[in-house]
C-alpha positions as CSV (number, residue, x, y, z in Angstrom):
1,M,-27.0,34.7,18.9
2,K,-23.3,34.3,19.1
3,S,-21.2,36.6,16.8
4,M,-18.6,34.9,14.8
5,P,-15.0,36.0,15.2
6,G,-13.9,38.2,12.3
7,K,-17.4,38.4,10.8
8,T,-19.6,41.5,10.6
9,R,-23.4,41.5,11.0
10,I,-26.2,43.5,9.6
11,A,-29.8,43.9,10.8
12,V,-32.7,43.3,8.5
13,P,-36.3,43.7,9.9
14,R,-39.0,41.3,8.6
15,L,-42.4,40.8,10.2
16,G,-41.1,42.1,13.5
17,I,-38.1,39.8,13.5
18,L,-34.5,41.1,13.6
19,V,-32.6,38.9,11.2
20,L,-28.8,39.0,11.7
21,L,-26.9,37.9,8.6
22,A,-23.3,37.2,9.4
23,A,-20.9,38.1,6.6
24,A,-19.1,34.8,6.1
25,A,-16.9,33.5,3.3
26,A,-18.4,30.4,1.7
27,S,-15.1,28.7,2.0
28,T,-15.1,28.8,5.9
29,H,-18.3,26.8,6.3
30,A,-18.7,23.3,5.1
31,F,-22.0,21.7,4.2
32,A,-20.5,18.4,3.2
33,A,-22.0,15.6,1.2
34,P,-21.8,12.2,3.0
35,C,-18.3,10.6,2.9
36,P,-17.9,7.4,0.9
37,E,-17.9,5.2,4.0
38,S,-21.2,6.6,5.2
39,Q,-22.8,6.4,1.8
40,A,-22.4,2.6,1.8
41,A,-24.7,2.4,4.8
42,M,-27.4,4.5,3.3
43,P,-30.6,3.0,1.9
44,Q,-30.6,2.3,-1.8
45,L,-32.1,5.3,-3.7
46,G,-34.6,5.0,-6.6
47,K,-35.3,7.4,-9.4
48,F,-38.6,9.4,-9.1
49,V,-40.3,11.9,-11.4
50,T,-42.9,14.2,-9.9
51,Q,-46.5,14.1,-11.1
52,G,-46.1,17.3,-13.1
53,A,-42.7,16.1,-14.6
54,S,-41.0,19.2,-13.3
55,F,-38.5,17.4,-11.1
56,V,-36.3,14.3,-11.2
57,L,-34.9,13.1,-8.0
58,Y,-33.7,10.0,-6.1
59,L,-35.5,8.7,-2.9
60,P,-35.3,5.7,-0.6
61,Q,-38.2,3.3,-0.7
62,G,-41.3,4.5,1.0
63,W,-40.4,8.2,0.8
64,T,-42.9,10.5,-1.1
65,C,-42.5,13.5,-3.3
66,S,-44.9,16.1,-4.8
67,E,-44.8,19.4,-6.6
68,K,-47.1,22.4,-6.7
69,T,-47.2,25.9,-8.1
70,S,-48.5,28.8,-6.1
71,G,-48.1,32.6,-6.5
72,G,-45.6,32.1,-9.3
73,I,-43.4,29.7,-7.2
74,L,-42.8,26.1,-8.3
75,S,-42.0,23.9,-5.3
76,L,-40.9,20.3,-4.6
77,Q,-41.8,18.6,-1.3
78,V,-40.2,15.4,0.0
79,A,-41.2,13.5,3.1
80,A,-40.0,10.4,5.0
81,P,-42.5,7.4,5.4
82,D,-43.4,8.6,8.9
83,G,-43.8,12.2,7.7
84,L,-41.5,13.6,10.3
85,A,-38.4,14.4,8.3
86,G,-38.6,16.2,5.0
87,A,-37.1,18.6,2.5
88,E,-38.4,21.3,0.2
89,I,-37.1,23.2,-2.9
90,E,-38.7,26.4,-4.2
91,Y,-38.0,28.0,-7.6
92,G,-39.4,31.4,-8.6
93,P,-38.7,34.8,-10.1
94,G,-36.0,36.8,-8.3
95,G,-36.2,40.5,-7.6
96,G,-32.6,41.0,-8.7
97,Q,-31.7,42.4,-5.2
98,G,-29.6,39.5,-4.0
99,G,-29.9,36.6,-1.6
100,E,-30.7,38.8,1.4
101,A,-33.9,40.1,-0.1
102,E,-35.0,36.6,-1.2
103,A,-34.2,35.3,2.2
104,R,-36.5,37.8,3.8
105,L,-39.3,36.6,1.5
106,V,-38.6,33.0,2.5
107,I,-38.6,33.9,6.1
108,G,-41.8,35.8,5.6
109,R,-43.5,32.7,4.1
110,L,-42.2,30.5,7.0
111,A,-43.4,33.1,9.6
112,A,-46.9,33.1,8.0
113,R,-47.1,29.3,8.4
114,F,-45.5,29.2,11.8
115,P,-46.1,32.3,13.9
116,G,-43.5,31.3,16.6
117,L,-40.6,31.2,14.1
118,R,-37.2,31.7,15.6
119,L,-34.0,32.1,13.5
120,A,-30.4,31.1,14.4
121,H,-26.9,31.0,12.9
122,P,-27.6,33.1,9.7
123,M,-24.7,33.4,7.3
124,R,-24.1,34.8,3.8
125,S,-21.6,34.3,1.0
126,P,-19.3,37.3,0.2
127,D,-21.2,38.1,-3.0
128,R,-24.5,38.2,-1.0
129,K,-26.2,35.9,-3.4
130,R,-26.3,32.9,-1.1
131,I,-27.8,32.9,2.4
132,V,-28.0,30.0,5.0
133,F,-29.9,30.0,8.3
134,D,-31.4,27.7,10.8
135,A,-35.1,28.0,11.9
136,L,-37.0,26.7,14.9
137,Y,-40.8,26.6,15.1
138,D,-43.8,24.7,16.4
139,D,-45.9,22.7,13.9
140,P,-49.5,22.3,15.1
141,Q,-49.5,18.7,13.8
142,K,-45.9,17.6,14.3
143,G,-44.8,19.6,17.3
144,P,-41.4,21.4,17.8
145,R,-39.4,21.4,14.6
146,E,-35.9,22.5,13.4
147,S,-34.9,23.4,9.9
148,R,-31.9,24.5,7.9
149,C,-32.5,26.8,4.8
150,W,-30.4,27.8,1.9
151,V,-31.4,30.7,-0.4
152,T,-29.7,31.5,-3.7
153,S,-30.5,34.5,-6.0
154,E,-29.1,35.0,-9.5
155,G,-30.5,37.7,-11.8
156,S,-34.2,37.1,-12.5
157,Q,-34.2,33.7,-10.8
158,A,-34.2,32.6,-7.1
159,M,-34.3,29.3,-5.3
160,A,-34.7,28.2,-1.7
161,S,-33.9,24.8,-0.3
162,R,-34.9,23.6,3.2
163,I,-34.5,20.4,5.3
164,E,-36.5,19.8,8.5
165,A,-37.0,17.3,11.2
166,P,-38.3,17.1,14.8
167,A,-36.4,19.4,17.2
168,G,-33.1,17.8,18.2
169,K,-33.3,15.1,15.5
170,L,-32.2,17.0,12.3
171,A,-28.6,15.9,12.6
172,A,-29.7,12.2,12.4
173,S,-31.6,12.8,9.1
174,K,-29.3,15.5,7.6
175,E,-27.2,13.1,5.6
176,M,-30.1,11.6,3.8
177,L,-31.9,14.9,3.3
178,L,-28.8,16.6,1.9
179,S,-28.2,13.7,-0.6
180,I,-31.8,14.1,-1.8
181,L,-31.5,17.9,-2.2
182,A,-28.2,17.7,-3.9
183,N,-29.4,15.3,-6.5
184,A,-32.8,16.9,-7.2
185,R,-33.0,18.4,-10.7
186,L,-35.5,20.7,-12.4
187,T,-36.3,19.1,-15.7
188,K,-35.3,20.9,-19.0
189,G,-38.2,22.7,-20.5
190,T,-39.5,24.1,-17.2
191,I,-39.3,27.9,-17.2
192,G,-38.8,29.3,-13.7
193,A,-42.2,28.8,-12.1
194,G,-43.6,27.2,-15.3
195,T,-45.2,28.4,-18.4
196,A,-48.9,29.1,-18.1
197,P,-51.0,26.6,-20.1
198,A,-52.5,27.8,-23.3
199,V,-55.8,29.6,-22.7
200,A,-58.8,28.9,-25.1
201,L,-59.8,32.2,-26.8
202,A,-63.3,33.2,-27.8
203,P,-64.0,35.7,-30.7
204,H,-65.4,39.2,-29.8
205,Q,-66.5,42.1,-32.0
206,L,-66.9,45.7,-31.0
207,R,-70.5,47.1,-31.0
208,D,-69.9,49.4,-34.0
209,G,-68.3,46.5,-36.0
210,S,-65.0,48.4,-36.4
211,A,-62.8,45.6,-35.1
212,S,-62.8,42.0,-33.9
213,F,-60.3,40.1,-31.7
214,S,-60.1,37.0,-29.5
215,I,-59.9,37.0,-25.7
216,P,-60.2,34.3,-23.0
217,R,-63.8,33.4,-22.0
218,G,-64.9,35.3,-19.0
219,W,-62.9,38.4,-19.7
220,R,-64.9,41.7,-19.7
221,V,-64.6,44.3,-22.5
222,Q,-65.1,48.0,-22.2
223,D,-66.0,49.2,-25.8
224,L,-64.4,52.5,-26.7
225,G,-65.6,52.5,-30.3
226,K,-63.7,53.2,-33.5
227,T,-61.5,50.1,-33.2
228,Q,-60.7,50.8,-29.5
229,F,-61.3,48.8,-26.4
230,I,-60.0,47.6,-23.0
231,A,-60.3,43.9,-22.1
232,L,-59.7,42.6,-18.5
233,D,-59.6,39.2,-16.9
234,P,-62.3,38.6,-14.2
235,A,-59.8,39.6,-11.4
236,G,-58.7,42.7,-13.2
237,R,-55.0,41.5,-13.2
238,F,-54.3,40.9,-16.9
239,S,-55.3,43.4,-19.6
240,F,-55.4,43.8,-23.4
241,M,-56.0,47.2,-24.8
242,V,-56.1,49.0,-28.2
243,A,-56.6,52.7,-27.6
244,K,-55.8,56.3,-28.7
245,A,-54.9,59.4,-26.7
246,D,-55.1,62.8,-28.3
247,M,-52.8,65.6,-27.1
248,V,-52.2,69.3,-27.9
249,S,-48.7,70.9,-27.8
250,P,-48.0,73.4,-25.0
251,Q,-47.1,76.0,-27.7
252,M,-50.8,76.3,-28.5
253,G,-51.6,77.8,-25.1
254,L,-54.8,75.8,-24.6
255,K,-56.2,74.7,-21.2
256,A,-59.4,72.9,-20.5
257,P,-60.7,70.1,-18.2
258,G,-59.7,66.8,-19.6
259,L,-57.4,68.2,-22.2
260,L,-54.0,66.5,-22.4
261,V,-51.2,69.0,-22.9
262,L,-47.9,67.4,-23.8
263,P,-45.1,68.2,-26.2
264,F,-44.6,65.7,-29.0
265,M,-42.3,62.9,-27.8
266,T,-41.5,59.3,-28.7
267,P,-44.2,56.7,-28.0
268,H,-42.5,55.1,-25.0
269,E,-41.9,58.6,-23.4
270,A,-45.5,59.6,-24.1
271,F,-46.9,56.3,-22.7
272,Q,-44.8,56.8,-19.5
273,K,-46.0,60.4,-19.1
274,L,-49.7,59.6,-19.8
275,C,-49.7,56.6,-17.4
276,A,-48.1,58.7,-14.6
277,Q,-50.4,61.8,-15.3
278,L,-53.6,59.7,-15.3
279,G,-52.5,57.7,-12.2
280,I,-52.5,54.4,-14.1
281,A,-48.8,53.4,-13.4
282,R,-45.8,54.8,-11.6
283,N,-42.1,54.1,-11.6
284,M,-42.2,52.8,-15.2
285,K,-38.8,51.4,-16.3
286,F,-38.1,50.2,-19.8
287,T,-36.4,46.9,-20.3
288,W,-36.5,46.9,-24.1
289,I,-37.3,49.5,-26.8
290,E,-37.1,49.1,-30.6
291,R,-37.8,51.8,-33.2
292,Y,-39.3,50.9,-36.6
293,E,-37.9,53.5,-39.0
294,A,-38.9,51.7,-42.2
295,M,-42.5,51.5,-40.9
296,E,-42.3,55.2,-40.0
297,R,-41.3,56.0,-43.6
298,S,-44.2,53.9,-44.9
299,A,-46.7,55.5,-42.6
300,G,-45.4,58.9,-43.5
301,Q,-46.4,58.4,-47.1
302,V,-50.0,58.1,-45.8
303,F,-50.0,60.5,-42.9
304,T,-48.6,63.6,-44.7
305,A,-49.7,66.2,-42.1
306,G,-46.6,65.8,-39.9
307,S,-44.1,63.5,-38.2
308,V,-44.6,59.8,-37.4
309,R,-42.8,57.8,-34.7
310,I,-43.3,54.0,-34.2
311,E,-41.9,51.9,-31.4
312,A,-42.4,48.6,-29.5
313,F,-41.3,48.5,-25.9
314,M,-41.3,46.3,-22.7
315,Y,-41.5,47.8,-19.3
316,T,-42.1,47.2,-15.6
317,C,-44.0,49.5,-13.3
318,D,-46.1,49.9,-10.1
319,G,-49.7,49.5,-11.1
320,G,-53.0,49.1,-9.3
321,I,-52.3,45.4,-8.9
322,G,-48.8,45.9,-7.6
323,P,-45.5,45.2,-9.5
324,S,-46.6,44.9,-13.1
325,K,-45.0,44.2,-16.5
326,G,-46.3,45.1,-20.0
327,F,-45.6,45.2,-23.7
328,T,-46.8,48.1,-26.0
329,F,-46.7,48.8,-29.7
330,G,-47.1,52.5,-30.0
331,M,-47.5,54.9,-33.0
332,G,-47.2,58.7,-32.5
333,F,-48.6,61.0,-35.2
334,Y,-47.8,64.7,-34.9
335,S,-49.6,67.3,-36.9
336,R,-48.1,70.6,-37.9
337,V,-51.0,72.5,-36.4
338,G,-49.9,71.5,-32.9
339,T,-52.0,68.5,-32.1
340,W,-50.8,64.9,-32.0
341,S,-52.0,61.4,-31.0
342,L,-50.6,58.2,-29.6
343,N,-52.2,55.0,-30.9
344,H,-51.1,51.9,-28.9
345,F,-51.7,48.2,-28.6
346,S,-50.8,47.1,-25.0
347,V,-50.9,44.0,-22.9
348,A,-50.0,43.9,-19.2
349,G,-50.2,41.8,-16.1
350,P,-48.5,41.0,-12.7
351,E,-44.7,41.1,-13.2
352,A,-44.2,37.6,-11.7
353,E,-46.7,36.0,-14.1
354,F,-46.3,38.1,-17.3
355,D,-43.6,36.0,-18.9
356,A,-45.5,32.7,-18.3
357,F,-48.7,34.3,-19.8
358,A,-47.0,36.0,-22.7
359,P,-47.7,33.3,-25.3
360,N,-51.4,33.8,-24.7
361,F,-50.9,37.6,-25.1
362,A,-49.2,36.9,-28.4
363,N,-52.3,35.0,-29.6
364,M,-54.6,37.7,-28.5
365,L,-52.5,40.4,-30.3
366,E,-52.4,38.4,-33.4
367,S,-56.1,37.9,-33.4
368,Y,-56.9,41.7,-33.7
369,R,-58.5,42.6,-37.0
370,I,-59.9,45.9,-38.4
371,S,-63.2,45.4,-40.2
372,Q,-62.8,46.2,-43.8
373,A,-66.6,47.0,-44.1
374,W,-66.2,49.6,-41.4
375,V,-63.2,51.0,-43.1
376,G,-65.1,51.1,-46.3
377,E,-67.9,53.2,-44.7
378,Y,-65.3,55.7,-43.5
379,I,-63.8,55.9,-46.9
380,K,-67.2,56.9,-48.2
381,Q,-67.2,59.6,-45.6
382,G,-63.9,61.0,-46.9
383,L,-61.2,59.3,-44.8
384,A,-59.6,57.6,-47.9
385,N,-56.3,57.1,-46.1
386,L,-57.6,55.2,-43.2
387,R,-57.9,51.8,-44.8
388,R,-54.2,51.7,-45.9
389,L,-53.0,52.8,-42.4
390,Q,-55.2,50.3,-40.6
391,Q,-54.2,47.4,-42.8
392,E,-50.5,48.3,-42.1
393,T,-51.4,48.4,-38.4
394,S,-52.9,44.9,-38.5
395,R,-49.7,43.5,-40.2
396,V,-47.6,45.2,-37.5
397,V,-49.6,43.6,-34.7
398,A,-49.3,40.2,-36.3
399,R,-45.6,40.6,-36.8
400,N,-45.1,41.8,-33.2
401,A,-46.9,38.7,-32.0
402,R,-44.3,36.7,-33.7
403,E,-41.6,38.9,-32.2
404,I,-43.0,38.4,-28.8
405,R,-42.7,34.7,-29.3
406,D,-39.1,35.0,-30.4
407,M,-38.4,37.3,-27.4
408,M,-40.0,34.8,-25.0
409,Q,-37.9,32.0,-26.5
410,A,-34.8,34.0,-25.9
411,A,-35.9,34.8,-22.4
412,Y,-36.5,31.1,-21.8
413,E,-33.0,30.2,-22.9
414,E,-31.5,32.9,-20.7
415,R,-33.6,31.8,-17.7
416,Q,-32.6,28.1,-18.3
417,A,-28.9,29.0,-18.3
418,S,-29.4,31.1,-15.2
419,Q,-31.3,28.2,-13.5
420,D,-28.5,25.8,-14.4
421,Y,-26.0,28.1,-12.7
422,I,-28.2,28.4,-9.6
423,D,-28.4,24.6,-9.4
424,Y,-24.5,24.5,-9.6
425,Q,-24.2,27.1,-6.8
426,R,-26.8,25.4,-4.6
427,T,-25.4,21.9,-5.0
428,N,-21.8,23.0,-4.3
429,Y,-22.9,25.1,-1.3
430,I,-24.9,22.2,0.2
431,R,-22.2,19.6,-0.4
432,G,-19.3,21.8,0.6
433,E,-17.5,21.9,-2.7
434,Q,-15.8,24.6,-4.8
435,D,-14.1,24.8,-8.2
436,W,-10.9,26.8,-8.9
437,I,-9.1,27.9,-12.1
438,S,-5.3,27.5,-12.3
439,S,-3.8,30.1,-14.7
440,V,-0.3,28.6,-14.3
441,E,-1.6,25.3,-15.6
442,G,-3.3,26.8,-18.6
443,G,-6.8,27.0,-17.2
444,D,-7.0,23.5,-15.5
445,V,-9.9,23.3,-13.1
446,Y,-9.3,22.1,-9.5
447,H,-12.3,20.7,-7.5
448,S,-12.2,20.9,-3.7
449,D,-14.4,19.0,-1.3
450,S,-14.4,17.8,2.3
451,W,-11.5,15.4,1.7
452,G,-9.1,17.2,-0.6
453,V,-8.4,18.9,-3.9
454,K,-8.4,17.2,-7.3
455,N,-7.0,18.5,-10.7
456,T,-10.0,17.5,-12.9
457,A,-7.8,17.5,-16.0
458,T,-5.0,15.2,-14.8
459,G,-6.7,13.4,-11.9
460,E,-4.0,14.3,-9.4
461,F,-5.5,14.3,-5.8
462,Y,-4.2,16.1,-2.7
463,K,-5.8,15.2,0.6
464,G,-5.5,16.2,4.2
465,Q,-6.4,19.3,6.3
466,P,-4.7,22.0,4.1
467,Y,-6.8,20.9,1.2
468,D,-10.2,20.1,2.6
469,Y,-13.2,22.4,2.0
470,V,-13.0,24.1,5.3
471,H,-9.3,25.1,5.2
472,F,-8.6,25.4,1.5
473,K,-8.3,29.0,0.2
474,G,-7.3,28.3,-3.4
475,E,-3.5,27.8,-3.0
476,N,-2.3,25.6,-5.9
477,P,-0.9,22.4,-4.3
478,K,1.7,22.1,-7.0
479,Y,2.8,25.7,-7.9
480,A,3.2,29.0,-6.1
481,E,-0.2,30.4,-7.2
482,T,-3.5,31.4,-5.6
483,M,-6.1,30.0,-8.0
484,T,-9.3,31.9,-9.0
485,A,-12.6,30.6,-7.5
486,I,-15.4,29.9,-10.0
487,D,-17.9,32.2,-8.2
488,S,-19.5,34.0,-11.2
489,R,-21.8,32.8,-14.0
490,E,-19.2,34.0,-16.6
491,L,-16.5,31.8,-15.1
492,W,-18.9,28.9,-14.7
493,E,-20.0,29.1,-18.3
494,K,-16.5,29.4,-19.7
495,N,-14.8,26.7,-17.5
496,I,-17.6,24.3,-16.5
497,R,-20.8,24.5,-18.6
498,N,-19.2,24.8,-22.0
499,K,-16.4,22.3,-21.6
């Protein structure tokens, strides 16, 4: 591979391949949209909506498109009538580690499909969020192929675009394929890789009659008695749990097999410690914690033996199924004699699929009910305070189900804004375009492409080599000023999206 003058390179191993990513400024490489003259010769494009209504795009007559979801990734495939040329877009959750990490995943998927994969001409943008590379491989059905790939990562969202054709013929199809990619849009209402469809729930009651709840058909339940249980999906990937852990304070000096010795701590700290100590989850990181002080005061009027701490929290971790995500509502009750307990309601699943499944979790949490007949029997046995506490718990769970829904709506709106920005980045990168802000002209936005620079506020246009996408570096053609490139989501929202 040739090194590019003035560009550095880094080595990234992936499946035995040494991937060299050249550090290249986006403004030095043009991926231009067809010029107006060539557009006139292109076939007429018609509007298409994929069968799942996740994408809207424009295709020539005879071309086909389809969509699919696999492993948390939503993808669009486009193919020419003869099946030789084509394009693909993939949307999915990002790992938050930038375009290089996402590019390695894309390369890994390609290498799994085509063992003889060879990479060429890799480049990256200065902010490391956008990667472009060429790929050569042999398709068992179509023979030698060549492809160009773009990968963009922004926060929790990632996207990969790819065009392909028989080896040596990509240049002839590139204009059409880039036009199709640049005009493909993810429809509003689609969240990342999609929201999981609502799952039908079936009622279930614990053997001792202490509690009832609803779970998807086919889930298996481990009955722990006294309102507690663990429910798992058939594959053991998603879980719903209501449980209690009893601990003693180290100050008591007690040691015995199976005895949990921990100082009193907040519910999220206790949950993290217990999961690590019992080998259930490692590397737990909290993304959201909320304390319910009013509820603590209310519970304290019932539980008079010591302190109460109540929290809800969201977290990610490494579990038995790999990267996982969960939500827990926890209540810590500390007695003055040195013993304490953590009661918790928890749901968890694969990190990449949790958000999509969350509405189903909310329905399951909301369905949980304490049996009043069972509580009444315990009252007869002298636990007069239990009923009031458990009724409060049921109300808390129901309220938290609503809060989960609100939280998911906020997460959806944030993901949609992030997805719009990724679309903006990808389209500009493929077409060879860039937007700039002029502070001298009061925030006017200039738009550069392969032919020149245009002031979008006044319509003034400057053409020629100094102003095309390849050579233009942001110099204001009218005033002595180097304009600011719109290369962050903050600048894009302020100057493009919200105007």
